[in-house]
FIVEX-445245 format. One record per residue (C-alpha): y, x, z; residue number from 1. Coordinates in nm, 3 decimals. Last residue first. Layout:
REM FIVEX-445245
[zalo [Y X Z] NUM]
...
END
This chain:
REM FIVEX-445245
[zalo [5.198 7.413 -23.143] 141]
[zalo [5.319 7.742 -23.279] 140]
[zalo [5.052 7.997 -23.366] 139]
[zalo [5.144 8.344 -23.244] 138]
[zalo [5.159 8.620 -23.499] 137]
[zalo [4.938 8.931 -23.498] 136]
[zalo [5.061 9.241 -23.673] 135]
[zalo [4.806 9.516 -23.758] 134]
[zalo [4.950 9.868 -23.765] 133]
[zalo [4.650 10.033 -23.591] 132]
[zalo [4.853 10.062 -23.270] 131]
[zalo [4.901 9.684 -23.262] 130]
[zalo [5.218 9.488 -23.329] 129]
[zalo [5.219 9.160 -23.137] 128]
[zalo [5.419 8.859 -23.243] 127]
[zalo [5.634 8.576 -23.114] 126]
[zalo [5.876 8.399 -23.345] 125]
[zalo [6.223 8.371 -23.196] 124]
[zalo [6.381 8.291 -23.532] 123]
[zalo [6.691 8.496 -23.459] 122]
[zalo [6.551 8.841 -23.519] 121]
[zalo [6.327 9.075 -23.325] 120]
[zalo [6.596 9.277 -23.152] 119]
[zalo [6.666 9.645 -23.111] 118]
[zalo [6.977 9.696 -22.897] 117]
[zalo [7.071 10.063 -22.877] 116]
[zalo [7.060 10.098 -23.253] 115]
[zalo [6.905 10.356 -23.486] 114]
[zalo [6.572 10.354 -23.303] 113]
[zalo [6.377 10.636 -23.134] 112]
[zalo [6.574 10.639 -22.809] 111]
[zalo [6.598 10.977 -22.645] 110]
[zalo [6.469 11.153 -22.337] 109]
[zalo [6.616 10.924 -22.075] 108]
[zalo [6.936 10.863 -22.275] 107]
[zalo [6.970 11.243 -22.306] 106]
[zalo [7.322 11.333 -22.190] 105]
[zalo [7.453 11.005 -22.057] 104]
[zalo [7.114 10.942 -21.898] 103]
[zalo [7.115 11.284 -21.730] 102]
[zalo [7.475 11.238 -21.612] 101]
[zalo [7.396 10.892 -21.471] 100]
[zalo [7.085 11.032 -21.299] 99]
[zalo [7.294 11.315 -21.151] 98]
[zalo [7.565 11.072 -21.036] 97]
[zalo [7.296 10.847 -20.888] 96]
[zalo [7.144 11.139 -20.695] 95]
[zalo [7.490 11.241 -20.574] 94]
[zalo [7.561 10.888 -20.455] 93]
[zalo [7.223 10.865 -20.283] 92]
[zalo [7.286 11.199 -20.107] 91]
[zalo [7.631 11.078 -19.996] 90]
[zalo [7.467 10.767 -19.853] 89]
[zalo [7.501 10.439 -20.040] 88]
[zalo [7.667 10.144 -19.865] 87]
[zalo [8.003 10.171 -20.042] 86]
[zalo [7.851 10.248 -20.383] 85]
[zalo [7.633 9.937 -20.359] 84]
[zalo [7.947 9.722 -20.389] 83]
[zalo [7.994 9.826 -20.752] 82]
[zalo [7.724 10.063 -20.877] 81]
[zalo [7.870 10.087 -21.228] 80]
[zalo [8.232 10.106 -21.113] 79]
[zalo [8.153 10.374 -20.854] 78]
[zalo [7.967 10.573 -21.118] 77]
[zalo [8.264 10.550 -21.356] 76]
[zalo [8.490 10.675 -21.077] 75]
[zalo [8.252 10.965 -21.015] 74]
[zalo [8.242 11.035 -21.388] 73]
[zalo [8.617 11.092 -21.403] 72]
[zalo [8.642 11.208 -21.760] 71]
[zalo [8.835 11.484 -21.938] 70]
[zalo [8.650 11.779 -21.785] 69]
[zalo [8.322 11.629 -21.913] 68]
[zalo [8.406 11.647 -22.281] 67]
[zalo [8.437 12.011 -22.385] 66]
[zalo [8.207 12.213 -22.155] 65]
[zalo [7.954 11.942 -22.073] 64]
[zalo [7.942 11.824 -22.434] 63]
[zalo [7.904 12.178 -22.567] 62]
[zalo [7.625 12.244 -22.318] 61]
[zalo [7.453 11.925 -22.431] 60]
[zalo [7.472 12.046 -22.792] 59]
[zalo [7.319 12.382 -22.703] 58]
[zalo [7.051 12.198 -22.501] 57]
[zalo [6.956 12.023 -22.826] 56]
[zalo [6.789 12.345 -22.954] 55]
[zalo [6.671 12.303 -23.314] 54]
[zalo [6.931 12.037 -23.385] 53]
[zalo [7.194 12.252 -23.215] 52]
[zalo [7.100 12.551 -23.431] 51]
[zalo [7.123 12.336 -23.744] 50]
[zalo [7.460 12.196 -23.635] 49]
[zalo [7.610 12.542 -23.584] 48]
[zalo [7.946 12.554 -23.761] 47]
[zalo [7.969 12.195 -23.888] 46]
[zalo [7.836 12.061 -23.558] 45]
[zalo [8.089 12.273 -23.366] 44]
[zalo [8.369 12.147 -23.589] 43]
[zalo [8.253 11.788 -23.536] 42]
[zalo [8.245 11.837 -23.158] 41]
[zalo [8.592 11.994 -23.144] 40]
[zalo [8.731 11.728 -23.379] 39]
[zalo [8.588 11.447 -23.168] 38]
[zalo [8.739 11.606 -22.858] 37]
[zalo [9.082 11.611 -23.026] 36]
[zalo [9.046 11.251 -23.145] 35]
[zalo [8.927 11.130 -22.805] 34]
[zalo [9.216 11.300 -22.622] 33]
[zalo [9.470 11.179 -22.878] 32]
[zalo [9.347 10.820 -22.843] 31]
[zalo [9.361 10.842 -22.464] 30]
[zalo [9.725 10.953 -22.492] 29]
[zalo [9.794 11.317 -22.425] 28]
[zalo [10.017 11.418 -22.135] 27]
[zalo [9.734 11.500 -21.897] 26]
[zalo [9.874 11.530 -21.545] 25]
[zalo [9.621 11.271 -21.422] 24]
[zalo [9.335 11.512 -21.492] 23]
[zalo [8.996 11.349 -21.446] 22]
[zalo [9.074 11.077 -21.696] 21]
[zalo [9.045 10.713 -21.618] 20]
[zalo [8.775 10.449 -21.604] 19]
[zalo [8.872 10.321 -21.948] 18]
[zalo [8.820 10.668 -22.089] 17]
[zalo [8.478 10.690 -21.927] 16]
[zalo [8.383 10.355 -22.074] 15]
[zalo [8.500 10.468 -22.419] 14]
[zalo [8.297 10.789 -22.393] 13]
[zalo [7.991 10.595 -22.281] 12]
[zalo [8.035 10.350 -22.571] 11]
[zalo [8.069 10.640 -22.819] 10]
[zalo [7.757 10.831 -22.709] 9]
[zalo [7.549 10.606 -22.934] 8]
[zalo [7.734 10.745 -23.236] 7]
[zalo [7.640 11.102 -23.141] 6]
[zalo [7.275 10.995 -23.108] 5]
[zalo [7.294 10.813 -23.442] 4]
[zalo [7.454 11.121 -23.601] 3]
[zalo [7.137 11.309 -23.526] 2]
[zalo [7.137 11.657 -23.376] 1]
END
């Protein structure tokens, strides 16, 4: 399990915290909740990180078991869909919730770069990178 993937989960965790916790009777502050969950995940990675890297489903199971009970994913889904949530059928809502859960878990099968926002720099130069490794730059007029 790569640290980049764990790091990319941070914004989703923060969004879920901002959307509220699933258990209103929780007496821990949001910071305490995140710190305790972080420790659980880091301990699990220290204990069986190699096994989780070999079988990512083990990591996803840990996340579902330890993290999901603390977050109101339905509320997050309503916030993401906005007005569309009201007009969606129950089946559509459930399908979106499942897609949201799948994305949160795997980011649609993984993202091969270190950052979620790969960019091509500030110069705006156009280019094409071909399969054979050749880079072709556009000629500016």
